[in-house]
C-alpha positions as CSV (number, residue, x, y, z in Angstrom):
1,X,-23.7,21.5,7.3
2,X,-24.0,19.0,10.1
3,X,-24.5,16.1,7.6
4,X,-21.4,17.1,5.7
5,X,-19.4,17.2,9.0
6,X,-20.8,13.9,10.0
7,X,-19.8,12.3,6.6
8,X,-16.3,13.8,6.9
9,X,-16.0,12.4,10.5
10,X,-17.1,9.0,9.4
11,X,-14.6,9.0,6.4
12,X,-11.7,10.1,8.7
13,X,-12.7,7.6,11.4
14,X,-12.8,4.7,8.8
15,X,-9.5,5.7,7.5
16,X,-7.8,6.1,10.9
17,X,-8.4,2.4,11.5
18,X,-6.5,1.8,8.3
19,X,-8.8,-0.8,6.9
20,X,-10.8,-1.8,3.9
21,X,-14.0,-3.9,3.9
22,X,-16.8,-4.8,1.4
23,X,-19.8,-7.1,1.2
24,X,-18.6,-9.9,-0.9
25,X,-21.6,-12.1,-1.4
26,X,-25.2,-12.8,-0.2
27,X,-26.4,-16.5,-0.5
28,X,-29.7,-16.9,1.3
29,X,-29.4,-20.7,1.1
30,X,-26.6,-20.6,3.7
31,X,-26.9,-20.5,7.5
32,X,-24.7,-17.4,7.4
33,X,-25.9,-15.7,4.1
34,X,-23.9,-12.4,4.4
35,X,-20.3,-12.6,3.6
36,X,-18.0,-9.6,4.2
37,X,-14.3,-9.5,3.5
38,X,-11.8,-7.1,5.1
39,X,-8.1,-6.5,5.3
40,X,-5.9,-4.0,7.3
41,X,-3.8,-1.4,5.6
42,X,-0.4,-0.7,7.0
43,X,0.1,2.6,8.8
44,X,3.2,3.4,6.6
45,X,1.5,2.8,3.3
46,X,2.7,5.9,1.4
47,X,5.9,6.5,-0.5
48,X,8.0,9.6,-0.2
49,X,11.0,10.8,-2.1
50,X,13.7,13.5,-2.4
51,X,15.1,14.3,-5.8
52,X,18.2,16.4,-6.1
53,X,19.5,17.5,-9.5
54,X,23.2,18.3,-9.8
55,X,25.6,19.4,-12.5
56,X,28.1,17.1,-14.0
57,X,28.5,13.9,-16.0
58,X,28.1,11.4,-13.2
59,X,25.8,8.6,-13.1
60,X,22.4,9.2,-11.5
61,X,21.9,7.4,-8.2
62,X,18.7,5.8,-6.9
63,X,18.5,4.9,-3.3
64,X,15.8,2.8,-1.8
65,X,14.7,2.5,1.7
66,X,11.5,1.6,3.6
67,X,9.7,4.1,5.9
68,X,11.7,2.8,8.9
69,X,15.0,3.8,7.1
70,X,16.1,0.2,6.3
71,X,17.6,-0.4,2.9
72,X,15.4,-2.2,0.2
73,X,17.3,-4.7,-1.8
74,X,16.5,-6.3,-5.1
75,X,13.6,-4.0,-6.0
76,X,12.7,-3.7,-9.6
77,X,13.4,-0.2,-11.0
78,X,11.9,0.5,-14.4
79,X,13.0,3.7,-16.1
80,X,11.2,4.7,-19.3
81,X,12.3,7.5,-21.6
82,X,9.0,9.2,-22.3
83,X,10.1,10.6,-25.6
84,X,11.6,7.5,-27.2
85,X,9.5,5.0,-25.1
86,X,12.7,2.9,-24.4
87,X,12.8,1.1,-21.1
88,X,15.7,0.3,-18.8
89,X,15.2,-2.3,-16.0
90,X,17.4,-2.1,-12.9
91,X,17.5,-3.8,-9.5
92,X,18.7,-2.2,-6.3
93,X,21.9,-3.9,-5.0
94,X,22.8,-5.0,-1.4
95,X,23.2,-1.3,-0.4
96,X,19.7,-0.4,-1.8
97,X,21.1,1.5,-4.7
98,X,21.1,1.5,-8.5
99,X,23.1,3.7,-10.9
100,X,22.3,4.8,-14.4
101,X,23.6,7.3,-16.9
102,X,20.6,9.4,-18.1
103,X,20.8,11.7,-21.1
104,X,18.9,14.9,-21.5
105,X,15.1,14.0,-21.5
106,X,11.9,13.3,-19.8
107,X,11.6,10.0,-17.8
108,X,9.2,7.9,-15.8
109,X,10.4,5.8,-13.0
110,X,8.4,2.9,-11.4
111,X,9.8,1.0,-8.5
112,X,8.2,-2.3,-7.3
113,X,9.4,-4.5,-4.4
114,X,7.7,-7.3,-2.6
115,X,5.6,-6.1,0.4
116,X,5.8,-2.4,-0.6
117,X,3.6,0.1,-2.4
118,X,4.7,0.9,-6.0
119,X,6.4,4.2,-6.5
120,X,5.8,6.3,-9.7
121,X,7.5,9.6,-10.7
122,X,8.0,11.6,-13.8
123,X,11.1,13.9,-13.9
124,X,13.3,15.6,-16.5
125,X,17.1,15.7,-16.8
126,X,18.9,18.6,-18.5
127,X,22.3,18.6,-20.4
128,X,25.2,17.8,-18.1
129,X,23.0,17.0,-15.2
130,X,22.6,14.0,-13.0
131,X,20.2,13.2,-10.2
132,X,20.3,11.7,-6.7
133,X,16.8,10.2,-6.1
134,X,16.2,9.0,-2.4
135,X,13.0,6.9,-2.2
136,X,11.3,5.6,1.0
137,X,8.8,2.9,0.0
138,X,5.6,2.6,2.0
139,X,4.4,-0.7,3.1
140,X,1.8,-2.4,0.9
141,X,-1.6,-3.5,2.4
142,X,-1.4,-6.7,4.5
143,X,-2.1,-9.9,2.5
144,X,-4.3,-11.5,5.1
145,X,-8.0,-11.2,4.3
146,X,-10.6,-11.9,6.9
147,X,-14.1,-13.0,6.3
148,X,-17.2,-12.3,8.4
149,X,-20.1,-14.6,7.7
150,X,-23.3,-13.3,9.3
151,X,-26.9,-14.5,9.8
152,X,-28.2,-11.0,9.1
153,X,-27.0,-7.9,7.4
154,X,-24.4,-6.0,9.5
155,X,-24.3,-2.2,9.9
156,X,-21.1,-0.4,9.0
157,X,-20.6,0.3,12.8
158,X,-20.9,-3.5,13.6
159,X,-18.4,-4.3,10.9
160,X,-16.0,-1.7,12.2
161,X,-16.4,-3.0,15.8
162,X,-15.6,-6.5,14.6
163,X,-12.6,-5.3,12.6
164,X,-11.3,-3.4,15.7
165,X,-11.7,-6.5,17.9
166,X,-9.7,-8.6,15.3
167,X,-7.0,-6.0,15.0
168,X,-6.6,-5.8,18.8
169,X,-6.8,-9.5,19.2
170,X,-5.1,-10.8,16.1
171,X,-3.5,-13.9,17.6
172,X,-6.8,-15.0,19.4
173,X,-9.5,-13.2,17.3
174,X,-11.3,-16.6,16.9
175,X,-11.8,-16.7,20.7
176,X,-12.4,-12.9,21.5
177,X,-14.3,-11.6,18.6
178,X,-16.8,-14.4,17.7
179,X,-20.6,-14.3,18.3
180,X,-21.8,-17.6,16.9
181,X,-25.4,-16.5,17.4
182,X,-24.8,-13.7,14.9
183,X,-21.6,-14.1,12.9
184,X,-18.3,-16.1,12.6
185,X,-14.9,-14.9,11.4
186,X,-12.4,-16.7,9.3
187,X,-8.9,-15.8,7.9
188,X,-7.9,-16.3,4.2
189,X,-4.2,-16.8,3.7
């Protein structure tokens, strides 16, 4: 039971820092043979939505926002009729909205916008029904990838400590987080 709790604690702790890392390469011919890559996830990296179905013959409305409540413009909205496999592509306008008339049927919607997580949803529309779909897009993982080159294999705790230092000192990580006797850190853009 203790081991299970320890594993759960480690998983929660690693997720709470919101980061991903992996051993990318081992090249024993280099001065720093162990190469680790990591990047930080954004804290708001999940999408949420509210779907309201209403009676009437109006066009369905799709509204796009980010998790801070700001509108998301020019997002690609792909709506696929699951039964006929037909696809309609829309873009959100300057108000973050798109309108479409949907016949009775089952649909799949996919929303993609630069710097945001993709959003997917399947829904059904009945006769004489329209929908109002309000989507809050979560931020995608950061594009910046960091590389740790180390002289020896690092433990997970050592890597997490380095990552914590880089996250805390992003503007001067190259000064505050280096230990040239053990490892060096670089940024990929």
